PQR file of N, CA, C, O and H, with PARSE charges and radii, in Angstrom:
ATOM      1  N   MET A   1     -83.615  80.205  61.689 -0.4000 1.5000
ATOM      2  CA  MET A   1     -83.257  81.485  62.248 -0.0000 2.0000
ATOM      3  C   MET A   1     -82.170  82.097  61.377  0.5500 1.7000
ATOM      4  O   MET A   1     -81.244  81.408  60.949 -0.5500 1.4000
ATOM      5  N   ASN A   2     -82.285  83.358  61.126 -0.4000 1.5000
ATOM      6  CA  ASN A   2     -81.279  84.128  60.391 -0.0000 2.0000
ATOM      7  C   ASN A   2     -80.727  85.203  61.306  0.5500 1.7000
ATOM      8  O   ASN A   2     -81.340  85.557  62.313 -0.5500 1.4000
ATOM      9  H   ASN A   2     -83.037  83.918  61.474  0.4000 1.0000
ATOM     10  N   MET A   3     -79.565  85.717  60.944 -0.4000 1.5000
ATOM     11  CA  MET A   3     -79.016  86.815  61.745 -0.0000 2.0000
ATOM     12  C   MET A   3     -78.247  87.778  60.859  0.5500 1.7000
ATOM     13  O   MET A   3     -77.788  87.435  59.769 -0.5500 1.4000
ATOM     14  H   MET A   3     -79.067  85.429  60.125  0.4000 1.0000
ATOM     15  N   VAL A   4     -78.127  88.981  61.363 -0.4000 1.5000
ATOM     16  CA  VAL A   4     -77.365  90.027  60.692 -0.0000 2.0000
ATOM     17  C   VAL A   4     -76.191  90.385  61.583  0.5500 1.7000
ATOM     18  O   VAL A   4     -76.364  90.695  62.762 -0.5500 1.4000
ATOM     19  H   VAL A   4     -78.499  89.259  62.248  0.4000 1.0000
ATOM     20  N   SER A   5     -74.989  90.339  61.009 -0.4000 1.5000
ATOM     21  CA  SER A   5     -73.782  90.716  61.748 -0.0000 2.0000
ATOM     22  C   SER A   5     -73.231  91.997  61.145  0.5500 1.7000
ATOM     23  O   SER A   5     -72.891  92.043  59.963 -0.5500 1.4000
ATOM     24  H   SER A   5     -74.848  90.088  60.051  0.4000 1.0000
ATOM     25  N   GLY A   6     -73.148  93.017  61.949 -0.4000 1.5000
ATOM     26  CA  GLY A   6     -72.571  94.276  61.497 -0.0000 2.0000
ATOM     27  C   GLY A   6     -71.157  94.406  62.032  0.5500 1.7000
ATOM     28  O   GLY A   6     -70.833  93.879  63.097 -0.5500 1.4000
ATOM     29  H   GLY A   6     -73.425  92.980  62.910  0.4000 1.0000
ATOM     30  N   GLY A   7     -70.342  95.092  61.307 -0.4000 1.5000
ATOM     31  CA  GLY A   7     -69.019  95.410  61.824 -0.0000 2.0000
ATOM     32  C   GLY A   7     -69.127  96.679  62.657  0.5500 1.7000
ATOM     33  O   GLY A   7     -70.136  96.913  63.322 -0.5500 1.4000
ATOM     34  H   GLY A   7     -70.605  95.521  60.442  0.4000 1.0000
ATOM     35  N   LEU A   8     -68.103  97.478  62.615 -0.4000 1.5000
ATOM     36  CA  LEU A   8     -68.152  98.782  63.274 -0.0000 2.0000
ATOM     37  C   LEU A   8     -69.189  99.627  62.542  0.5500 1.7000
ATOM     38  O   LEU A   8     -69.115  99.800  61.326 -0.5500 1.4000
ATOM     39  H   LEU A   8     -67.284  97.288  62.075  0.4000 1.0000
ATOM     40  N   LEU A   9     -70.141 100.146  63.283 -0.4000 1.5000
ATOM     41  CA  LEU A   9     -71.196 100.966  62.690 -0.0000 2.0000
ATOM     42  C   LEU A   9     -70.994 102.423  63.061  0.5500 1.7000
ATOM     43  O   LEU A   9     -70.573 102.749  64.171 -0.5500 1.4000
ATOM     44  H   LEU A   9     -70.201 100.006  64.271  0.4000 1.0000
ATOM     45  N   ARG A  10     -71.300 103.281  62.121 -0.4000 1.5000
ATOM     46  CA  ARG A  10     -71.136 104.710  62.354 -0.0000 2.0000
ATOM     47  C   ARG A  10     -72.490 105.367  62.444  0.5500 1.7000
ATOM     48  O   ARG A  10     -73.209 105.293  61.447 -0.5500 1.4000
ATOM     49  H   ARG A  10     -71.642 103.017  61.219  0.4000 1.0000
ATOM     50  N   THR A  11     -72.885 105.941  63.413 -0.4000 1.5000
ATOM     51  CA  THR A  11     -72.374 106.014  64.777 -0.0000 2.0000
ATOM     52  C   THR A  11     -73.458 105.460  65.689  0.5500 1.7000
ATOM     53  O   THR A  11     -74.637 105.770  65.522 -0.5500 1.4000
ATOM     54  H   THR A  11     -72.301 106.001  64.223  0.4000 1.0000
ATOM     55  N   THR A  12     -73.065 104.656  66.635 -0.4000 1.5000
ATOM     56  CA  THR A  12     -73.984 104.099  67.619 -0.0000 2.0000
ATOM     57  C   THR A  12     -73.481 104.492  68.999  0.5500 1.7000
ATOM     58  O   THR A  12     -72.403 105.071  69.129 -0.5500 1.4000
ATOM     59  H   THR A  12     -72.107 104.404  66.771  0.4000 1.0000
ATOM     60  N   ASP A  13     -74.251 104.181  70.021 -0.4000 1.5000
ATOM     61  CA  ASP A  13     -73.782 104.460  71.383 -0.0000 2.0000
ATOM     62  C   ASP A  13     -72.458 103.756  71.641  0.5500 1.7000
ATOM     63  O   ASP A  13     -71.574 104.309  72.296 -0.5500 1.4000
ATOM     64  H   ASP A  13     -75.127 103.710  69.916  0.4000 1.0000
ATOM     65  N   ALA A  14     -72.318 102.535  71.128 -0.4000 1.5000
ATOM     66  CA  ALA A  14     -71.092 101.768  71.359 -0.0000 2.0000
ATOM     67  C   ALA A  14     -69.892 102.342  70.605  0.5500 1.7000
ATOM     68  O   ALA A  14     -68.765 102.260  71.094 -0.5500 1.4000
ATOM     69  H   ALA A  14     -73.036 102.085  70.596  0.4000 1.0000
ATOM     70  N   SER A  15     -70.115 102.921  69.425 -0.4000 1.5000
ATOM     71  CA  SER A  15     -68.984 103.420  68.635 -0.0000 2.0000
ATOM     72  C   SER A  15     -68.732 104.912  68.821  0.5500 1.7000
ATOM     73  O   SER A  15     -67.800 105.460  68.232 -0.5500 1.4000
ATOM     74  H   SER A  15     -71.030 102.987  69.028  0.4000 1.0000
ATOM     75  N   ARG A  16     -69.541 105.563  69.620 -0.4000 1.5000
ATOM     76  CA  ARG A  16     -69.397 107.012  69.810 -0.0000 2.0000
ATOM     77  C   ARG A  16     -68.019 107.392  70.362  0.5500 1.7000
ATOM     78  O   ARG A  16     -67.501 108.466  70.057 -0.5500 1.4000
ATOM     79  H   ARG A  16     -70.298 105.118  70.098  0.4000 1.0000
ATOM     80  N   ALA A  17     -67.433 106.517  71.166 -0.4000 1.5000
ATOM     81  CA  ALA A  17     -66.127 106.806  71.764 -0.0000 2.0000
ATOM     82  C   ALA A  17     -64.964 106.376  70.866  0.5500 1.7000
ATOM     83  O   ALA A  17     -63.801 106.564  71.223 -0.5500 1.4000
ATOM     84  H   ALA A  17     -67.853 105.644  71.413  0.4000 1.0000
ATOM     85  N   THR A  18     -65.274 105.806  69.714 -0.4000 1.5000
ATOM     86  CA  THR A  18     -64.232 105.348  68.800 -0.0000 2.0000
ATOM     87  C   THR A  18     -63.537 106.548  68.162  0.5500 1.7000
ATOM     88  O   THR A  18     -64.203 107.434  67.626 -0.5500 1.4000
ATOM     89  H   THR A  18     -66.219 105.653  69.424  0.4000 1.0000
ATOM     90  N   PRO A  19     -62.207 106.586  68.216 -0.5600 1.5000
ATOM     91  CA  PRO A  19     -61.480 107.706  67.602  0.2800 2.0000
ATOM     92  C   PRO A  19     -61.714 107.771  66.085  0.5500 1.7000
ATOM     93  O   PRO A  19     -61.885 106.743  65.430 -0.5500 1.4000
ATOM     94  N   GLU A  20     -61.719 108.968  65.551 -0.4000 1.5000
ATOM     95  CA  GLU A  20     -61.925 109.172  64.117 -0.0000 2.0000
ATOM     96  C   GLU A  20     -60.895 108.412  63.293  0.5500 1.7000
ATOM     97  O   GLU A  20     -61.200 107.956  62.191 -0.5500 1.4000
ATOM     98  H   GLU A  20     -61.580 109.803  66.083  0.4000 1.0000
ATOM     99  N   ALA A  21     -59.673 108.269  63.814 -0.4000 1.5000
ATOM    100  CA  ALA A  21     -58.621 107.544  63.100 -0.0000 2.0000
ATOM    101  C   ALA A  21     -59.008 106.087  62.858  0.5500 1.7000
ATOM    102  O   ALA A  21     -58.631 105.509  61.839 -0.5500 1.4000
ATOM    103  H   ALA A  21     -59.425 108.639  64.710  0.4000 1.0000
ATOM    104  N   VAL A  22     -59.748 105.496  63.774 -0.4000 1.5000
ATOM    105  CA  VAL A  22     -60.201 104.109  63.601 -0.0000 2.0000
ATOM    106  C   VAL A  22     -61.222 104.040  62.471  0.5500 1.7000
ATOM    107  O   VAL A  22     -61.160 103.139  61.634 -0.5500 1.4000
ATOM    108  H   VAL A  22     -60.054 105.966  64.602  0.4000 1.0000
ATOM    109  N   PHE A  23     -62.161 104.983  62.440 -0.4000 1.5000
ATOM    110  CA  PHE A  23     -63.126 105.024  61.341 -0.0000 2.0000
ATOM    111  C   PHE A  23     -62.406 105.192  59.998  0.5500 1.7000
ATOM    112  O   PHE A  23     -62.770 104.552  59.011 -0.5500 1.4000
ATOM    113  H   PHE A  23     -62.211 105.715  63.119  0.4000 1.0000
ATOM    114  N   ASP A  24     -61.393 106.045  59.965 -0.4000 1.5000
ATOM    115  CA  ASP A  24     -60.626 106.268  58.737 -0.0000 2.0000
ATOM    116  C   ASP A  24     -59.916 104.995  58.296  0.5500 1.7000
ATOM    117  O   ASP A  24     -59.891 104.683  57.106 -0.5500 1.4000
ATOM    118  H   ASP A  24     -61.097 106.565  60.767  0.4000 1.0000
ATOM    119  N   LEU A  25     -59.341 104.258  59.239 -0.4000 1.5000
ATOM    120  CA  LEU A  25     -58.642 103.006  58.936 -0.0000 2.0000
ATOM    121  C   LEU A  25     -59.617 101.961  58.392  0.5500 1.7000
ATOM    122  O   LEU A  25     -59.326 101.285  57.405 -0.5500 1.4000
ATOM    123  H   LEU A  25     -59.361 104.511  60.206  0.4000 1.0000
ATOM    124  N   ILE A  26     -60.768 101.836  59.039 -0.4000 1.5000
ATOM    125  CA  ILE A  26     -61.784 100.887  58.571 -0.0000 2.0000
ATOM    126  C   ILE A  26     -62.230 101.261  57.158  0.5500 1.7000
ATOM    127  O   ILE A  26     -62.297 100.398  56.282 -0.5500 1.4000
ATOM    128  H   ILE A  26     -61.004 102.386  59.841  0.4000 1.0000
ATOM    129  N   ALA A  27     -62.531 102.526  56.934 -0.4000 1.5000
ATOM    130  CA  ALA A  27     -62.981 102.972  55.612 -0.0000 2.0000
ATOM    131  C   ALA A  27     -61.920 102.701  54.550  0.5500 1.7000
ATOM    132  O   ALA A  27     -62.254 102.285  53.441 -0.5500 1.4000
ATOM    133  H   ALA A  27     -62.477 103.226  57.645  0.4000 1.0000
ATOM    134  N   ALA A  28     -60.670 102.926  54.865 -0.4000 1.5000
ATOM    135  CA  ALA A  28     -59.585 102.720  53.906 -0.0000 2.0000
ATOM    136  C   ALA A  28     -59.421 101.253  53.528  0.5500 1.7000
ATOM    137  O   ALA A  28     -58.910 100.948  52.451 -0.5500 1.4000
ATOM    138  H   ALA A  28     -60.399 103.265  55.766  0.4000 1.0000
ATOM    139  N   ASN A  29     -59.846 100.345  54.397 -0.4000 1.5000
ATOM    140  CA  ASN A  29     -59.683  98.913  54.160 -0.0000 2.0000
ATOM    141  C   ASN A  29     -60.989  98.220  53.789  0.5500 1.7000
ATOM    142  O   ASN A  29     -61.077  96.993  53.837 -0.5500 1.4000
ATOM    143  H   ASN A  29     -60.260 100.594  55.273  0.4000 1.0000
ATOM    144  N   THR A  30     -61.987  98.986  53.426 -0.4000 1.5000
ATOM    145  CA  THR A  30     -63.288  98.463  53.039 -0.0000 2.0000
ATOM    146  C   THR A  30     -63.514  98.769  51.562  0.5500 1.7000
ATOM    147  O   THR A  30     -63.279  99.898  51.132 -0.5500 1.4000
ATOM    148  H   THR A  30     -61.916  99.983  53.387  0.4000 1.0000
ATOM    149  N   PRO A  31     -63.966  97.790  50.773 -0.5600 1.5000
ATOM    150  CA  PRO A  31     -64.193  98.052  49.350  0.2800 2.0000
ATOM    151  C   PRO A  31     -65.096  99.255  49.068  0.5500 1.7000
ATOM    152  O   PRO A  31     -64.902  99.944  48.067 -0.5500 1.4000
ATOM    153  N   LEU A  32     -66.077  99.519  49.932 -0.4000 1.5000
ATOM    154  CA  LEU A  32     -66.952 100.678  49.721 -0.0000 2.0000
ATOM    155  C   LEU A  32     -66.311 101.987  50.161  0.5500 1.7000
ATOM    156  O   LEU A  32     -66.851 103.062  49.899 -0.5500 1.4000
ATOM    157  H   LEU A  32     -66.235  98.959  50.745  0.4000 1.0000
ATOM    158  N   ARG A  33     -65.163 101.904  50.829 -0.4000 1.5000
ATOM    159  CA  ARG A  33     -64.404 103.077  51.292 -0.0000 2.0000
ATOM    160  C   ARG A  33     -65.194 103.963  52.251  0.5500 1.7000
ATOM    161  O   ARG A  33     -65.046 105.185  52.260 -0.5500 1.4000
ATOM    162  H   ARG A  33     -64.725 101.031  51.043  0.4000 1.0000
ATOM    163  N   ARG A  34     -66.036 103.317  53.058 -0.4000 1.5000
ATOM    164  CA  ARG A  34     -66.765 104.042  54.092 -0.0000 2.0000
ATOM    165  C   ARG A  34     -67.181 103.054  55.167  0.5500 1.7000
ATOM    166  O   ARG A  34     -67.096 101.841  54.975 -0.5500 1.4000
ATOM    167  H   ARG A  34     -66.157 102.324  53.050  0.4000 1.0000
ATOM    168  N   VAL A  35     -67.628 103.573  56.286 -0.4000 1.5000
ATOM    169  CA  VAL A  35     -68.066 102.748  57.410 -0.0000 2.0000
ATOM    170  C   VAL A  35     -69.580 102.568  57.317  0.5500 1.7000
ATOM    171  O   VAL A  35     -70.313 103.514  57.027 -0.5500 1.4000
ATOM    172  H   VAL A  35     -67.697 104.559  56.442  0.4000 1.0000
ATOM    173  N   THR A  36     -70.029 101.363  57.562 -0.4000 1.5000
ATOM    174  CA  THR A  36     -71.449 101.024  57.498 -0.0000 2.0000
ATOM    175  C   THR A  36     -72.246 101.799  58.548  0.5500 1.7000
ATOM    176  O   THR A  36     -71.744 102.089  59.634 -0.5500 1.4000
ATOM    177  H   THR A  36     -69.434 100.594  57.797  0.4000 1.0000
ATOM    178  N   THR A  37     -73.476 102.124  58.213 -0.4000 1.5000
ATOM    179  CA  THR A  37     -74.348 102.851  59.140 -0.0000 2.0000
ATOM    180  C   THR A  37     -75.356 101.894  59.786  0.5500 1.7000
ATOM    181  O   THR A  37     -75.629 100.822  59.245 -0.5500 1.4000
ATOM    182  H   THR A  37     -73.884 101.889  57.330  0.4000 1.0000
ATOM    183  N   PRO A  38     -75.902 102.277  60.931 -0.5600 1.5000
ATOM    184  CA  PRO A  38     -76.952 101.458  61.547  0.2800 2.0000
ATOM    185  C   PRO A  38     -78.155 101.271  60.610  0.5500 1.7000
ATOM    186  O   PRO A  38     -78.794 100.219  60.629 -0.5500 1.4000
ATOM    187  N   GLU A  39     -78.458 102.270  59.806 -0.4000 1.5000
ATOM    188  CA  GLU A  39     -79.578 102.164  58.870 -0.0000 2.0000
ATOM    189  C   GLU A  39     -79.335 101.062  57.839  0.5500 1.7000
ATOM    190  O   GLU A  39     -80.268 100.369  57.434 -0.5500 1.4000
ATOM    191  H   GLU A  39     -77.939 103.124  59.791  0.4000 1.0000
ATOM    192  N   GLU A  40     -78.078 100.904  57.417 -0.4000 1.5000
ATOM    193  CA  GLU A  40     -77.759  99.845  56.454 -0.0000 2.0000
ATOM    194  C   GLU A  40     -77.902  98.462  57.091  0.5500 1.7000
ATOM    195  O   GLU A  40     -78.359  97.524  56.438 -0.5500 1.4000
ATOM    196  H   GLU A  40     -77.320 101.467  57.747  0.4000 1.0000
ATOM    197  N   ALA A  41     -77.521  98.333  58.343 -0.4000 1.5000
ATOM    198  CA  ALA A  41     -77.729  97.068  59.054 -0.0000 2.0000
ATOM    199  C   ALA A  41     -79.223  96.801  59.212  0.5500 1.7000
ATOM    200  O   ALA A  41     -79.673  95.665  59.063 -0.5500 1.4000
ATOM    201  H   ALA A  41     -77.150  99.095  58.874  0.4000 1.0000
ATOM    202  N   ALA A  42     -79.985  97.840  59.510 -0.4000 1.5000
ATOM    203  CA  ALA A  42     -81.436  97.695  59.654 -0.0000 2.0000
ATOM    204  C   ALA A  42     -82.079  97.268  58.336  0.5500 1.7000
ATOM    205  O   ALA A  42     -83.060  96.523  58.343 -0.5500 1.4000
ATOM    206  H   ALA A  42     -79.619  98.763  59.631  0.4000 1.0000
ATOM    207  N   ASP A  43     -81.544  97.725  57.214 -0.4000 1.5000
ATOM    208  CA  ASP A  43     -82.071  97.305  55.911 -0.0000 2.0000
ATOM    209  C   ASP A  43     -81.956  95.792  55.741  0.5500 1.7000
ATOM    210  O   ASP A  43     -82.855  95.157  55.187 -0.5500 1.4000
ATOM    211  H   ASP A  43     -80.748  98.329  57.209  0.4000 1.0000
ATOM    212  N   ALA A  44     -80.857  95.216  56.215 -0.4000 1.5000
ATOM    213  CA  ALA A  44     -80.674  93.764  56.125 -0.0000 2.0000
ATOM    214  C   ALA A  44     -81.682  93.033  57.007  0.5500 1.7000
ATOM    215  O   ALA A  44     -82.213  91.993  56.616 -0.5500 1.4000
ATOM    216  H   ALA A  44     -80.127  95.731  56.664  0.4000 1.0000
ATOM    217  N   VAL A  45     -81.943  93.569  58.183 -0.4000 1.5000
ATOM    218  CA  VAL A  45     -82.956  92.981  59.068 -0.0000 2.0000
ATOM    219  C   VAL A  45     -84.322  93.052  58.393  0.5500 1.7000
ATOM    220  O   VAL A  45     -85.093  92.094  58.433 -0.5500 1.4000
ATOM    221  H   VAL A  45     -81.512  94.414  58.501  0.4000 1.0000
ATOM    222  N   LEU A  46     -84.612  94.183  57.778 -0.4000 1.5000
ATOM    223  CA  LEU A  46     -85.879  94.349  57.067 -0.0000 2.0000
ATOM    224  C   LEU A  46     -86.005  93.327  55.941  0.5500 1.7000
ATOM    225  O   LEU A  46     -87.085  92.781  55.717 -0.5500 1.4000
ATOM    226  H   LEU A  46     -83.985  94.962  57.745  0.4000 1.0000
ATOM    227  N   PHE A  47     -84.916  93.067  55.238 -0.4000 1.5000
ATOM    228  CA  PHE A  47     -84.932  92.042  54.190 -0.0000 2.0000
ATOM    229  C   PHE A  47     -85.322  90.688  54.766  0.5500 1.7000
ATOM    230  O   PHE A  47     -86.187  90.007  54.216 -0.5500 1.4000
ATOM    231  H   PHE A  47     -84.038  93.511  55.420  0.4000 1.0000
ATOM    232  N   PHE A  48     -84.690  90.290  55.872 -0.4000 1.5000
ATOM    233  CA  PHE A  48     -85.010  88.997  56.477 -0.0000 2.0000
ATOM    234  C   PHE A  48     -86.470  88.927  56.928  0.5500 1.7000
ATOM    235  O   PHE A  48     -87.060  87.848  56.947 -0.5500 1.4000
ATOM    236  H   PHE A  48     -83.987  90.843  56.319  0.4000 1.0000
ATOM    237  N   ALA A  49     -87.045  90.055  57.287 -0.4000 1.5000
ATOM    238  CA  ALA A  49     -88.437  90.090  57.741 -0.0000 2.0000
ATOM    239  C   ALA A  49     -89.430  90.203  56.582  0.5500 1.7000
ATOM    240  O   ALA A  49     -90.642  90.169  56.793 -0.5500 1.4000
ATOM    241  H   ALA A  49     -86.566  90.932  57.272  0.4000 1.0000
ATOM    242  N   SER A  50     -88.921  90.334  55.375 -0.4000 1.5000
ATOM    243  CA  SER A  50     -89.783  90.551  54.215 -0.0000 2.0000
ATOM    244  C   SER A  50     -90.138  89.230  53.522  0.5500 1.7000
ATOM    245  O   SER A  50     -89.518  88.200  53.786 -0.5500 1.4000
ATOM    246  H   SER A  50     -87.936  90.361  55.203  0.4000 1.0000
ATOM    247  N   PRO A  51     -91.129  89.264  52.644 -0.5600 1.5000
ATOM    248  CA  PRO A  51     -91.478  88.074  51.859  0.2800 2.0000
ATOM    249  C   PRO A  51     -90.342  87.604  50.948  0.5500 1.7000
ATOM    250  O   PRO A  51     -90.299  86.431  50.577 -0.5500 1.4000
ATOM    251  N   TRP A  52     -89.426  88.499  50.585 -0.4000 1.5000
ATOM    252  CA  TRP A  52     -88.317  88.115  49.710 -0.0000 2.0000
ATOM    253  C   TRP A  52     -87.397  87.088  50.357  0.5500 1.7000
ATOM    254  O   TRP A  52     -86.673  86.379  49.658 -0.5500 1.4000
ATOM    255  H   TRP A  52     -89.460  89.452  50.886  0.4000 1.0000
ATOM    256  N   ALA A  53     -87.417  87.004  51.664 -0.4000 1.5000
ATOM    257  CA  ALA A  53     -86.540  86.065  52.371 -0.0000 2.0000
ATOM    258  C   ALA A  53     -87.308  84.852  52.889  0.5500 1.7000
ATOM    259  O   ALA A  53     -86.824  84.154  53.780 -0.5500 1.4000
ATOM    260  H   ALA A  53     -88.005  87.581  52.231  0.4000 1.0000
ATOM    261  N   ARG A  54     -88.485  84.593  52.350 -0.4000 1.5000
ATOM    262  CA  ARG A  54     -89.329  83.529  52.905 -0.0000 2.0000
ATOM    263  C   ARG A  54     -88.687  82.148  52.817  0.5500 1.7000
ATOM    264  O   ARG A  54     -89.043  81.272  53.606 -0.5500 1.4000
ATOM    265  H   ARG A  54     -88.878  85.160  51.627  0.4000 1.0000
ATOM    266  N   ALA A  55     -87.768  81.918  51.902 -0.4000 1.5000
ATOM    267  CA  ALA A  55     -87.109  80.619  51.795 -0.0000 2.0000
ATOM    268  C   ALA A  55     -85.677  80.657  52.317  0.5500 1.7000
ATOM    269  O   ALA A  55     -84.926  79.699  52.134 -0.5500 1.4000
ATOM    270  H   ALA A  55     -87.479  82.630  51.261  0.4000 1.0000
ATOM    271  N   VAL A  56     -85.299  81.736  52.953 -0.4000 1.5000
ATOM    272  CA  VAL A  56     -83.944  81.881  53.490 -0.0000 2.0000
ATOM    273  C   VAL A  56     -83.963  81.470  54.956  0.5500 1.7000
ATOM    274  O   VAL A  56     -84.746  82.000  55.745 -0.5500 1.4000
ATOM    275  H   VAL A  56     -85.909  82.514  53.102  0.4000 1.0000
ATOM    276  N   THR A  57     -83.111  80.537  55.313 -0.4000 1.5000
ATOM    277  CA  THR A  57     -83.058  80.096  56.704 -0.0000 2.0000
ATOM    278  C   THR A  57     -81.637  79.692  57.076  0.5500 1.7000
ATOM    279  O   THR A  57     -80.888  79.174  56.248 -0.5500 1.4000
ATOM    280  H   THR A  57     -82.475  80.106  54.672  0.4000 1.0000
ATOM    281  N   GLY A  58     -81.283  79.931  58.311 -0.4000 1.5000
ATOM    282  CA  GLY A  58     -79.964  79.550  58.812 -0.0000 2.0000
ATOM    283  C   GLY A  58     -78.819  80.370  58.248  0.5500 1.7000
ATOM    284  O   GLY A  58     -77.703  79.866  58.128 -0.5500 1.4000
ATOM    285  H   GLY A  58     -81.891  80.351  58.984  0.4000 1.0000
ATOM    286  N   GLN A  59     -79.071  81.613  57.903 -0.4000 1.5000
ATOM    287  CA  GLN A  59     -78.048  82.444  57.274 -0.0000 2.0000
ATOM    288  C   GLN A  59     -77.583  83.568  58.185  0.5500 1.7000
ATOM    289  O   GLN A  59     -78.337  84.088  59.007 -0.5500 1.4000
ATOM    290  H   GLN A  59     -79.978  82.023  58.000  0.4000 1.0000
ATOM    291  N   ASN A  60     -76.321  83.923  58.010 -0.4000 1.5000
ATOM    292  CA  ASN A  60     -75.729  85.071  58.688 -0.0000 2.0000
ATOM    293  C   ASN A  60     -75.337  86.063  57.606  0.5500 1.7000
ATOM    294  O   ASN A  60     -74.415  85.806  56.833 -0.5500 1.4000
ATOM    295  H   ASN A  60     -75.709  83.500  57.341  0.4000 1.0000
ATOM    296  N   LEU A  61     -76.018  87.176  57.546 -0.4000 1.5000
ATOM    297  CA  LEU A  61     -75.730  88.206  56.554 -0.0000 2.0000
ATOM    298  C   LEU A  61     -74.789  89.228  57.185  0.5500 1.7000
ATOM    299  O   LEU A  61     -75.159  89.937  58.121 -0.5500 1.4000
ATOM    300  H   LEU A  61     -76.768  87.385  58.174  0.4000 1.0000
ATOM    301  N   ILE A  62     -73.579  89.292  56.662 -0.4000 1.5000
ATOM    302  CA  ILE A  62     -72.574  90.212  57.194 -0.0000 2.0000
ATOM    303  C   ILE A  62     -72.736  91.555  56.490  0.5500 1.7000
ATOM    304  O   ILE A  62     -72.601  91.650  55.270 -0.5500 1.4000
ATOM    305  H   ILE A  62     -73.279  88.716  55.902  0.4000 1.0000
ATOM    306  N   VAL A  63     -73.024  92.580  57.265 -0.4000 1.5000
ATOM    307  CA  VAL A  63     -73.247  93.922  56.730 -0.0000 2.0000
ATOM    308  C   VAL A  63     -72.114  94.799  57.243  0.5500 1.7000
ATOM    309  O   VAL A  63     -72.226  95.439  58.289 -0.5500 1.4000
ATOM    310  H   VAL A  63     -73.133  92.503  58.256  0.4000 1.0000
ATOM    311  N   ASP A  64     -71.017  94.816  56.483 -0.4000 1.5000
ATOM    312  CA  ASP A  64     -69.841  95.578  56.916 -0.0000 2.0000
ATOM    313  C   ASP A  64     -69.167  96.297  55.753  0.5500 1.7000
ATOM    314  O   ASP A  64     -68.012  96.710  55.857 -0.5500 1.4000
ATOM    315  H   ASP A  64     -70.926  94.297  55.633  0.4000 1.0000
ATOM    316  N   GLY A  65     -69.893  96.447  54.641 -0.4000 1.5000
ATOM    317  CA  GLY A  65     -69.330  97.145  53.491 -0.0000 2.0000
ATOM    318  C   GLY A  65     -68.215  96.394  52.795  0.5500 1.7000
ATOM    319  O   GLY A  65     -67.488  96.975  51.990 -0.5500 1.4000
ATOM    320  H   GLY A  65     -70.831  96.111  54.555  0.4000 1.0000
ATOM    321  N   GLY A  66     -68.066  95.105  53.092 -0.4000 1.5000
ATOM    322  CA  GLY A  66     -67.024  94.297  52.470 -0.0000 2.0000
ATOM    323  C   GLY A  66     -65.744  94.209  53.270  0.5500 1.7000
ATOM    324  O   GLY A  66     -64.746  93.690  52.769 -0.5500 1.4000
ATOM    325  H   GLY A  66     -68.656  94.633  53.746  0.4000 1.0000
ATOM    326  N   LEU A  67     -65.739  94.699  54.498 -0.4000 1.5000
ATOM    327  CA  LEU A  67     -64.515  94.682  55.306 -0.0000 2.0000
ATOM    328  C   LEU A  67     -63.988  93.266  55.494  0.5500 1.7000
ATOM    329  O   LEU A  67     -62.788  93.034  55.347 -0.5500 1.4000
ATOM    330  H   LEU A  67     -66.549  95.121  54.905  0.4000 1.0000
ATOM    331  N   VAL A  68     -64.862  92.313  55.817 -0.4000 1.5000
ATOM    332  CA  VAL A  68     -64.420  90.929  56.017 -0.0000 2.0000
ATOM    333  C   VAL A  68     -63.875  90.362  54.722  0.5500 1.7000
ATOM    334  O   VAL A  68     -62.873  89.647  54.731 -0.5500 1.4000
ATOM    335  H   VAL A  68     -65.837  92.502  55.936  0.4000 1.0000
ATOM    336  N   PHE A  69     -64.523  90.671  53.608 -0.4000 1.5000
ATOM    337  CA  PHE A  69     -64.084  90.206  52.297 -0.0000 2.0000
ATOM    338  C   PHE A  69     -62.753  90.827  51.907  0.5500 1.7000
ATOM    339  O   PHE A  69     -61.861  90.151  51.393 -0.5500 1.4000
ATOM    340  H   PHE A  69     -65.337  91.252  53.601  0.4000 1.0000
ATOM    341  N   GLY A  70     -62.631  92.151  52.163 -0.4000 1.5000
ATOM    342  CA  GLY A  70     -61.450  92.895  51.745 -0.0000 2.0000
ATOM    343  C   GLY A  70     -60.265  92.522  52.544  0.5500 1.7000
ATOM    344  O   GLY A  70     -59.178  93.055  52.323 -0.5500 1.4000
ATOM    345  H   GLY A  70     -63.355  92.700  52.580  0.4000 1.0000
TER
END
């Protein structure tokens, strides 16, 4: 089993109430200097569902623009 972990995503039902200042803070502390989108998280899910990931198992792909790394 594989999984995709997203950080704060811009914009979902859950993050709609998040103040703009929080998005700005996250972007400022992320190597990509922006907040990840739901579409970018979906791209990672699509990768896991594709033939390119046929030998990938037991992985957690963090899709947060490098926030955890940064």
